[in-house]
N, C-alpha and C positions, 0 to 999 in steps of 0.2 A: 462539400460534396452532398448532393441530394441522393438519398437511397431510394431506388424504385421499389414498387410493391412486389415485384417478382424477382426470384433469384434461381440460379441453376448451379448445382455442384455435382460431383461424381457420385455414382451409385455404388452398390456393393458394400464391402466392408468400410466402415467409417473410422475416422481418427479424431484426435483432439483438435487438429487443425481445422478441418471442415466443420466440426461441431461448434467450436468456439467462434469461428467466423460467422456461422449462421446465428448463433446466440447474440453476437454483437449487432448484426444487421437487424435482428428482431427487437433489440432494445432501442436502437435508433428509430426504427419504424415498426411500431407494434402490429400493424396489419401486414407485415412482410410474410410472404409465402414462398417456399422453396420447392423446386422440383429436383429430383435426382435421376441421373442416367449415365450412360457410358459415352454419349456423344451429344454435343450441344445442338439442339434443333436449329436449322438454318434460319428459321423465321422467329427465333426467340428474342423477345423484347424485354430485357431486364439485365440484372447484374450477374455476371458469370465469374465464379471463383473456384480455385483449386482444380480447374480443368479448363481446357480450351486455349491455352497459350496466350491469354489476355493479360491485362495489367495486374490481375489478382491471382494469377497462376505462378507457380514457382518451380516448374519441372523442367524448364529448358536449361541448356548448358550455360546460358547467360543470366542465371538467376541473380537477383540483387543481394548484396551483402551489406551488413552494418559495418560501421567503422571498426568495431571490435572483432570482426570476423564471423559473427553469428549470421548465418543466412536467413533471409526472410522466408516465411511460409505465407499462406493465404491470410491467416489470422493477423500476423504481423503487418502485412501490407495494408490490410483494412484498418487495423488499429492506428497505423501511421496517419491515415487520412481522417479517421473519425474520432480517435481518442482525445485530441486537444479540444474538440468541441464539447466533449463530455466532462472533462476534468481539468482543462487548462494545459498549457504546454509543459510546465514543470512536472506536474503529477502524471501526465501522459508519458513523459520520458521515464519516470521512476517505475511506473507500472510496466512499461515495455521491458525495462531491465530486469525486474524482479518477477514478473508474472508471464508476460508474453514470450520473451526470449527462450525460456526453458521449453515451452511448448513448440516453438518454431524449430528449436534445435533438435528436439525429439523427432519431429516429422521429417526433417532433412537428413538426419544422421543416425537415428535410432538411439540417441543418447537417452539414458534412463531418466524417467520423469514419472513420479507416482501419480500426479494428476492425469497425465496422458493415459496411464494404465487404467485408472478409474473410469475414464471415458470409454476406453476400449472394452471394458467389461460389459458395456451395454450391448455390444454386438451379439447376435444370436450364436449360441454354441453350435459346434459342428453337427450335433445330432438333434438339433431343434428345428422346427419348421416355422418359427416366428417370422413375421414380415420385417425385413431389414429396415424398411422406411419407417415403420412404427417404432422400432427400436431406436432409430436415429432421432425421431421426434422426442422420445423419452430422454435421450442423452442431451439434446439441445435444451430441454427444460431444466435439467440438472445443471448444465453449464451456465444457463442464464442466471440462476440463483447465485452461483459462485461469482460470475463476472459482475452482476449488479451489486453484490456486496462489496467487491473491490472498488467499484466506481463510487459507491456511497461513502466508503471509508476515505477515498482520496478527496472527495469533496468536503468531508468532515475536517480533514487536515487543512484544506483551503480556508474553511470558516475559522478554524482555530488559529491559523496564521494571522488572519485579519485581526482577531481579538488580541493576540499576544503582541503583535506589532504596535497596536495602540497603547498597550501597557508599557512596552519598551520605550516609547516616546516620552513617557513620564518617569522613567527609571531614575532613581537617586542612588548614588554611591555604588553602582553596579548591582543593585537589588531591584528586580522587577516584581511588582505585586499585581497578581491577577484577582479580579473580583469574583471569579468562579474558576473551577478547574477546567482546563483545556489542554490537550496535547501541545506542548510548547517547544519541544526540542528542535523541530524542523525550522521554526522561526528564529531561534536564538543561537544555534550552534556555530554560526559564523560572526557573532556579535561580540561586544566587550562585556556583556552581562556576566556576572559571577554567580548570582543566586536567583531563584524563582520562588516566590512565596504565594501560596494559594490555599483556598479552603479545602480541607481534606475530605475525601469521599467517605471517610470513616468518622467524621466529626472533628471539630477543632481545626487547626491549621497545620500545614506542612511547609517546609522549606527544603529545596533541593539545589545541589550544586550544579552549575553548568559546566560541562566538560570542555576542555581545550580541543579545538578541532583537529589539531595535529597529534597530540599525545593520547587523546581519548580519555584523559584523566581529569578529575575535578580541578578547576583553576585554583580554587581555594577550599580545601576540604575542612570539615568541621574538626575541632581539636581531638587529638588522640585520646586525651583523658576522658572525653565524653563517650567514646566508642563502646557501644553495647552495655552501658551502665544502667542499673535499675533507676527508676524515676527519682527516688529520694536522693541517691548519690549524685544523679545528674543535676538536680536542682542545687545541691550543696556545692558541687565542684564548679558550676557555671555562675552561681549567684542569680539565676533567672527563675523566678517563680513561675510554675506552669510549663516548664520545659519537660516533656514527658518521655521522649525517646530519641536516641541517636543511633543510627544503623552502625553496625560493627565496621562497615566499609567506609563510614564517615561521609557519605554523600547525601544523607537524608536525616532531617529531624522532624519531630512533631511537637506541637505546643497547644496550650489551651486557647491562646489568642493570637491574632495577627501581630500585635505589638511585640509579644514575646518571640515569635518566629523571626521578626525583623531584627530584634536585638540579638538573637542568636547568630544571625548572619554577620552583623556588625562586629560582634565579639570575635567571631572566627576570623574576620579580616584583620582585626587588630593583632590577634595572636599569631596569625600567619605572617603578618608584616614585620 
């Protein structure tokens, strides 16, 4: 979809729907300019949304619904078209579920949504004489920051997925070793990996259990005897020099070296087996 340079949406009091729709169009096309009013000019040449009964309006009785029953609003209709080009199909779907749908639901049904309330707070108060269009512009800039952050986080997950999948291809004995820390859960939660070893952001190395996709529990937790023990006791009970910490919930250990972290995973597999 090619976004034109001009857009038109409704005037008066604004909502998260038209604000985030405008923010999205502005991200896709930085020179995008929007007009607001109560009727679409007959000669208007641009994209019209949240007004006018077109493909990006949702106020007719035949409004579109998602498969889960959540109705589309203007933001959701635009995200469906533009989101995959920004973050890919998978992340676009996740962002729709977790970010877009609550805003669409709020606009269509009045369902409570703190972010929608925050956007609504940019409207002029009843006894103020601020220009609604100027307030709308402030709200759009605020929404752009939030939406851009979500887009960047989604793309960071995509980059992490690529790195983790390369490491998974070299996995040995259910242990995936990363050369640097990266968010790994999205790439591994449906695989046969049991542990992930990676350089800790606090120094040294960490190893973490991969949860079973169905039970949401570690496939192979670290031994109960390690759980929450001081470093000296941990080394003595494990026989692993440099094993520094085991979380009380048995899903995470830290060690001085990559080799010790890997050995901790192997020992956990032996004891669990």
